[in-house]
C-alpha positions in Angstrom: 88.1 91.5 9.5 84.7 88.9 10.8 84.6 85.4 10.4 80.9 86.2 7.8 83.1 87.8 5.3 86.8 85.8 5.8 83.9 82.6 4.6 82.6 85.2 1.7 85.5 86.1 0.4 87.2 82.4 0.7 83.5 81.2 -1.2 84.4 83.8 -4.2 87.7 82.8 -4.6 87.3 79.2 -4.9 83.7 78.6 -6.0 84.6 74.6 -6.6 84.2 74.4 -2.8 82.0 74.1 -0.3 83.7 76.5 2.7 82.4 76.8 6.5 83.9 76.9 9.8 83.1 74.4 12.1 81.5 74.5 15.9 85.5 74.0 16.7 86.7 76.8 14.8 88.2 74.6 12.5 88.3 76.1 8.8 86.9 73.7 6.1 86.9 73.1 2.4 85.1 69.9 0.6 85.1 70.0 -3.5 81.9 69.5 -5.1 82.7 67.1 -7.5 84.6 63.6 -6.5 87.8 63.3 -7.3 89.6 61.2 -10.7 92.0 58.7 -9.9 94.5 60.7 -11.8 93.7 63.7 -8.9 93.8 61.6 -6.4 97.5 60.2 -7.5 98.7 63.8 -8.0 97.8 64.5 -4.0 94.2 66.2 -4.6 92.1 66.4 -1.5 88.3 66.0 -1.0 88.2 68.0 1.9 90.9 69.7 4.1 90.7 71.9 7.2 93.5 74.3 8.8 93.2 76.4 11.8 92.9 79.8 10.4 91.4 81.1 7.2 95.2 82.3 5.9 95.9 78.9 6.2 92.8 77.3 4.7 94.0 79.6 1.6 97.3 78.3 1.4 95.7 75.2 1.4 93.5 75.8 -1.5 96.0 76.9 -3.2 98.1 73.9 -3.5 94.9 71.6 -4.3 94.2 74.0 -7.4 98.4 74.2 -8.3 98.2 69.8 -7.8 95.0 69.6 -10.0 96.7 71.8 -12.8 99.6 69.9 -12.6 97.8 66.5 -12.8 95.6 68.7 -15.9 99.5 69.2 -17.5 100.6 65.4 -16.9 97.6 63.5 -19.1 97.7 66.5 -21.6 101.3 65.1 -22.3 103.9 67.5 -23.1 103.9 70.9 -24.4 104.2 72.6 -27.3 107.5 73.8 -28.7 
């Protein structure tokens, strides 16, 4: 798959991030909005980078998971 196609797919999957590839060949993603203190405490990052598109997707999934856990912690216990 072409470089441009990878970029377009990842950007479509993660619209809350700006995705790009550096001249050095690294893949990057930066959030559109600042992190809260709770998000930082949950391990969320403003910018992440990876060697290839699949590794970047893995990191983005992890960031989404961390952000989701942060929301659950703040919301209190789940209803039973």
